[in-house]
C-alpha positions as CSV (number, residue, x, y, z in Angstrom):
1,X,2.3,-31.9,30.3
2,X,0.4,-28.7,29.4
3,X,2.3,-26.2,27.2
4,X,3.1,-23.0,29.0
5,X,3.1,-20.9,25.8
6,X,3.7,-21.3,22.1
7,X,7.2,-20.7,20.8
8,X,8.0,-17.6,18.8
9,X,9.6,-18.6,15.5
10,X,11.5,-16.6,13.0
11,X,11.6,-17.7,9.4
12,X,14.5,-16.3,7.4
13,X,13.8,-15.9,3.7
14,X,17.2,-17.1,2.4
15,X,18.7,-16.0,-0.9
16,X,16.1,-14.0,-2.7
17,X,17.4,-15.1,-6.0
18,X,16.4,-18.7,-5.2
19,X,13.1,-20.3,-4.1
20,X,13.4,-18.9,-0.6
21,X,10.7,-16.2,-0.9
22,X,8.3,-18.7,-2.5
23,X,8.7,-21.4,0.1
24,X,8.7,-18.9,2.9
25,X,5.4,-17.5,1.8
26,X,3.9,-21.0,1.5
27,X,5.1,-21.7,5.0
28,X,3.8,-18.5,6.7
29,X,0.5,-19.1,5.0
30,X,0.1,-22.6,6.3
31,X,-2.5,-22.6,9.1
32,X,-0.9,-25.7,10.7
33,X,2.2,-23.6,11.5
34,X,0.2,-20.9,13.2
35,X,-1.5,-23.6,15.3
36,X,1.8,-24.6,17.0
37,X,3.9,-21.4,17.1
38,X,3.8,-17.6,16.5
39,X,5.8,-17.3,13.3
40,X,7.1,-14.2,11.5
41,X,9.4,-13.6,8.5
42,X,12.7,-11.9,8.4
43,X,13.1,-10.8,4.9
44,X,12.2,-8.2,2.3
45,X,8.8,-7.0,1.3
46,X,9.6,-6.7,-2.4
47,X,10.7,-10.4,-2.5
48,X,7.5,-11.5,-0.7
49,X,5.3,-9.5,-2.9
50,X,7.0,-10.9,-6.0
51,X,6.6,-14.4,-4.6
52,X,2.9,-13.7,-4.0
53,X,2.5,-12.6,-7.6
54,X,4.2,-15.7,-9.0
55,X,2.0,-17.9,-6.9
56,X,-1.2,-16.1,-7.7
57,X,-1.8,-14.8,-4.2
58,X,-3.8,-11.7,-4.6
59,X,-4.6,-10.7,-1.1
60,X,-1.2,-10.6,0.5
61,X,-1.4,-8.8,3.8
62,X,1.9,-7.6,5.2
63,X,2.4,-6.2,8.7
64,X,5.9,-4.7,8.8
65,X,7.4,-4.9,12.2
66,X,10.6,-3.9,13.9
67,X,10.5,-6.7,16.5
68,X,8.6,-9.9,17.2
69,X,6.7,-8.2,20.0
70,X,4.8,-6.2,17.4
71,X,3.6,-9.2,15.5
72,X,-0.2,-9.6,15.2
73,X,0.1,-13.4,15.1
74,X,-3.0,-13.7,13.0
75,X,-3.3,-16.3,10.3
76,X,-3.8,-14.5,7.0
77,X,-1.4,-11.7,7.9
78,X,2.3,-12.0,7.3
79,X,4.3,-10.3,10.0
80,X,7.5,-9.2,8.3
81,X,10.7,-7.8,9.8
82,X,13.0,-6.1,7.3
83,X,16.7,-5.6,7.8
84,X,17.2,-2.6,5.6
85,X,20.1,-4.2,3.7
86,X,20.3,-3.6,0.0
87,X,16.7,-2.2,-0.1
88,X,16.9,-0.8,-3.6
89,X,18.7,-3.7,-5.2
90,X,17.0,-5.4,-8.2
91,X,17.3,-9.1,-7.6
92,X,17.0,-11.4,-10.6
93,X,16.1,-15.1,-10.2
94,X,18.5,-17.9,-10.7
95,X,21.9,-16.3,-10.5
96,X,24.6,-15.5,-8.0
97,X,24.3,-11.9,-6.9
98,X,26.2,-10.1,-4.3
99,X,23.2,-8.0,-3.3
100,X,21.1,-11.1,-2.8
101,X,23.8,-12.7,-0.6
102,X,24.1,-9.6,1.5
103,X,20.3,-9.6,2.1
104,X,20.3,-13.3,3.0
105,X,23.2,-12.8,5.4
106,X,21.5,-9.9,7.1
107,X,18.4,-12.0,7.7
108,X,20.6,-14.6,9.5
109,X,22.3,-11.9,11.5
110,X,19.0,-10.5,12.6
111,X,17.8,-13.9,13.7
112,X,20.9,-14.4,15.8
113,X,20.5,-10.9,17.4
114,X,16.9,-11.8,18.4
115,X,17.9,-15.3,19.5
116,X,20.7,-14.0,21.7
117,X,18.4,-11.5,23.3
118,X,15.8,-14.2,24.1
119,X,13.2,-12.6,21.8
120,X,12.7,-15.7,19.7
121,X,12.7,-19.4,20.6
122,X,13.8,-20.7,17.2
123,X,14.5,-20.0,13.6
124,X,13.7,-21.9,10.4
125,X,16.1,-21.0,7.6
126,X,15.4,-21.0,3.9
127,X,18.4,-21.9,1.6
128,X,21.4,-19.7,1.0
129,X,24.0,-20.0,-1.8
130,X,27.6,-20.7,-0.7
131,X,29.0,-19.3,-3.9
132,X,27.0,-16.1,-3.5
133,X,28.2,-15.7,0.1
134,X,31.8,-16.0,-1.1
135,X,31.2,-13.4,-3.8
136,X,29.8,-11.1,-1.1
137,X,32.9,-11.8,1.0
138,X,31.0,-13.3,3.9
139,X,33.7,-15.1,5.9
140,X,31.6,-18.3,6.5
141,X,30.8,-21.2,4.2
142,X,27.2,-21.9,5.4
143,X,24.5,-21.6,7.9
144,X,25.9,-23.9,10.6
145,X,29.3,-22.1,10.6
146,X,27.6,-18.7,10.7
147,X,25.3,-19.6,13.7
148,X,28.1,-21.2,15.7
149,X,30.5,-18.3,15.1
150,X,28.1,-15.4,15.7
151,X,26.6,-17.0,18.8
152,X,29.9,-18.0,20.2
153,X,28.7,-21.5,20.8
154,X,31.4,-24.2,21.7
155,X,29.9,-26.6,19.2
156,X,27.1,-26.8,16.7
157,X,25.7,-30.3,16.3
158,X,23.8,-31.3,13.2
159,X,20.8,-33.6,13.8
160,X,18.7,-35.0,11.0
161,X,15.0,-35.4,12.0
162,X,12.8,-37.6,9.9
163,X,9.7,-39.2,11.4
164,X,11.0,-41.0,14.5
165,X,14.7,-41.0,13.6
166,X,17.1,-38.5,15.1
167,X,20.5,-38.9,13.5
168,X,23.8,-37.2,14.4
169,X,27.1,-37.3,12.4
170,X,30.7,-37.8,13.5
171,X,31.7,-36.1,10.3
172,X,29.9,-34.3,7.5
173,X,31.5,-32.4,4.6
174,X,34.8,-34.2,4.2
175,X,36.0,-36.9,1.9
176,X,35.2,-40.5,2.8
177,X,38.9,-41.2,3.3
178,X,39.1,-38.3,5.8
179,X,35.8,-39.4,7.4
180,X,37.3,-42.8,8.3
181,X,40.2,-41.0,10.2
182,X,37.7,-38.8,12.0
183,X,35.8,-41.8,13.4
184,X,38.3,-42.0,16.3
185,X,37.8,-42.6,20.0
186,X,38.2,-39.1,21.2
187,X,35.9,-37.5,18.7
188,X,33.2,-40.2,19.1
189,X,33.3,-39.8,22.9
190,X,33.0,-36.0,22.6
191,X,30.0,-36.3,20.3
192,X,28.3,-38.8,22.6
193,X,28.7,-36.3,25.5
194,X,27.3,-33.4,23.5
195,X,24.4,-35.4,22.2
196,X,23.5,-36.5,25.7
197,X,23.6,-32.9,26.8
198,X,21.4,-31.6,24.0
199,X,18.8,-34.3,24.2
200,X,18.4,-33.6,27.9
201,X,17.4,-30.1,27.1
202,X,14.4,-31.5,25.3
203,X,13.2,-33.4,28.4
204,X,14.9,-36.7,27.8
205,X,16.0,-37.7,31.3
206,X,18.4,-40.4,30.3
207,X,18.6,-40.5,26.5
208,X,19.7,-43.7,24.8
209,X,22.1,-43.3,21.9
210,X,22.8,-46.1,19.3
211,X,26.2,-45.9,17.6
212,X,26.6,-47.1,14.1
213,X,29.6,-49.1,13.0
214,X,32.0,-47.8,10.3
215,X,32.8,-51.1,8.6
216,X,30.5,-53.8,7.1
217,X,29.2,-56.3,9.7
218,X,30.8,-54.2,12.5
219,X,34.2,-55.2,11.1
220,X,33.5,-58.9,11.6
221,X,36.0,-59.1,14.5
222,X,38.7,-57.3,12.6
223,X,38.4,-59.1,9.3
224,X,36.9,-56.0,7.6
225,X,38.6,-53.3,9.6
226,X,39.7,-52.6,13.2
227,X,38.0,-49.2,13.8
228,X,35.2,-50.8,15.8
229,X,37.7,-52.7,18.1
230,X,40.2,-49.8,18.4
231,X,38.0,-46.8,18.5
232,X,34.2,-47.1,18.4
233,X,33.6,-49.8,21.0
234,X,36.0,-48.2,23.5
235,X,34.4,-44.8,23.1
236,X,31.0,-46.4,23.8
237,X,32.4,-48.1,26.9
238,X,34.0,-44.8,28.1
239,X,30.7,-42.9,27.5
240,X,28.8,-45.5,29.6
241,X,31.3,-45.1,32.3
242,X,30.4,-41.4,32.3
243,X,26.7,-42.2,32.7
244,X,25.8,-41.8,29.1
245,X,23.4,-44.5,27.8
246,X,25.3,-45.3,24.7
247,X,25.0,-48.6,22.8
248,X,26.9,-50.3,20.0
249,X,28.5,-50.3,17.6
250,X,25.6,-51.7,15.7
251,X,25.7,-52.7,12.1
252,X,25.0,-49.6,9.9
253,X,23.0,-51.6,7.4
254,X,20.4,-52.4,10.2
255,X,20.5,-49.7,12.9
256,X,18.4,-47.2,11.0
257,X,15.6,-49.6,10.1
258,X,15.6,-51.1,13.6
259,X,15.1,-47.7,15.1
260,X,12.0,-46.6,13.1
261,X,10.1,-47.8,16.2
262,X,12.1,-45.5,18.5
263,X,14.3,-48.2,20.0
264,X,17.0,-45.6,20.6
265,X,16.3,-41.9,21.2
266,X,19.1,-41.0,18.7
267,X,21.7,-42.6,16.4
268,X,25.3,-41.4,16.0
269,X,26.3,-42.2,12.4
270,X,30.0,-42.3,11.5
271,X,29.9,-40.1,8.4
272,X,27.7,-37.9,6.2
273,X,26.2,-40.2,3.6
274,X,25.8,-43.1,6.1
275,X,23.1,-41.2,7.9
276,X,21.8,-39.1,5.0
277,X,21.1,-41.9,2.7
278,X,19.0,-43.7,5.3
279,X,17.0,-40.6,6.2
280,X,16.4,-39.4,2.7
281,X,15.4,-42.8,1.4
282,X,12.9,-43.0,4.2
283,X,11.4,-39.6,3.3
284,X,13.3,-37.2,1.1
285,X,10.8,-34.3,1.4
286,X,10.5,-34.3,5.1
287,X,14.1,-34.7,6.2
288,X,14.9,-31.7,8.3
289,X,18.3,-30.5,9.6
290,X,18.5,-29.2,13.1
291,X,21.4,-27.3,14.6
292,X,21.8,-28.0,18.3
293,X,24.2,-26.4,20.8
294,X,23.1,-22.9,20.1
295,X,21.3,-20.6,22.6
296,X,18.1,-21.2,20.5
297,X,16.7,-23.8,18.1
298,X,17.6,-23.6,14.4
299,X,16.3,-25.8,11.6
300,X,16.6,-25.9,7.9
301,X,15.4,-27.6,4.8
302,X,17.7,-30.1,3.3
303,X,17.9,-28.7,-0.2
304,X,19.5,-25.7,-1.9
305,X,18.4,-22.5,-3.5
306,X,17.1,-24.3,-6.6
307,X,18.1,-21.5,-8.9
308,X,16.9,-23.6,-11.9
309,X,13.2,-23.3,-10.8
310,X,13.3,-20.0,-8.9
311,X,10.5,-17.6,-10.1
312,X,8.6,-20.2,-12.0
313,X,5.9,-20.8,-9.4
314,X,6.6,-24.5,-9.1
315,X,8.6,-24.7,-5.9
316,X,7.1,-27.0,-3.3
317,X,6.8,-25.7,0.2
318,X,6.6,-29.0,2.1
319,X,10.2,-29.1,3.2
320,X,10.1,-25.6,4.5
321,X,6.8,-26.2,6.3
322,X,8.3,-29.3,7.9
323,X,11.4,-27.5,8.9
324,X,9.4,-24.8,10.6
325,X,7.1,-27.4,12.2
326,X,9.9,-29.5,13.6
327,X,11.8,-26.4,14.9
328,X,8.6,-25.3,16.7
329,X,8.0,-28.8,18.2
330,X,11.6,-29.0,19.5
331,X,11.4,-25.4,20.8
332,X,8.2,-26.3,22.6
333,X,9.9,-29.3,24.1
334,X,12.7,-27.0,25.4
335,X,10.2,-24.4,26.8
336,X,8.3,-27.2,28.6
337,X,11.4,-28.8,29.9
338,X,12.7,-25.5,31.4
339,X,9.3,-24.9,32.9
340,X,9.2,-28.3,34.5
341,X,12.8,-28.0,35.8
342,X,11.9,-24.6,37.5
343,X,9.0,-26.0,39.4
344,X,9.6,-26.4,43.2
């Protein structure tokens, strides 16, 4: 299928006290990103200029814009949209600062404004600091919560993408004890329905979803736990009755390795570390978090603000580059799928 157009991608700079400006600059200056999308930065000129100085970039060319339509889309020129929040603040590296958090939050708000207006196809977000957000009295704990709330989305699905693995999570930031309780029939069935809906937006006509077991050896017929018998298998059966191509539960110690060849289109893991360990062991640097269920694509690196190395010129940009690349690829899939669906 021929692409109708390249996606327009925003890159939010993240907390300017961390490595966000450095990895954002590395990303926007990577020619491979420009080959697959039209990227621009939502951030602050002073932070980008300081990142350029730290990295020894002497010919930084900024094109300050007020909207993505003004972008030059030329490799070698950084199209930059500023928000005007805390413009005179002096941001130091490696520390929680209210002004830095307010800037970072404003970048996110601007990306949502543009996404809701259909002016961007996706956004790749550099890290923010949860403690700084709290100090700035931002009423959300992190990116996913902000994007879901401010877009009014009914759900925000987290999907890990690494190589050919697409991994979803029944639960994420809760204790393991609570995660076991959340692996219940109704929640699993709801997730399978949402995953099926989101994958179809990428052009998967009948996506197949493998479901991981919770207990060792799929519970060994109830010897090692009954969740598979009482909750997981019935949820899979009910999903199949609804026309969803769900399979399992499959043993969690094998399902990820078996799916490196793309056996299933996606995997539903039962809790945070079950899926994270598999993906990060496969490729820590290139594990990318996608948020599905929003009106536009959103991706993020799977690391934090790295206050300990901010401003030292040693931050690696590979994760941010991969985050932006993956978001552009999935945005392109959505653009092409919509174009195909609209054809008579």
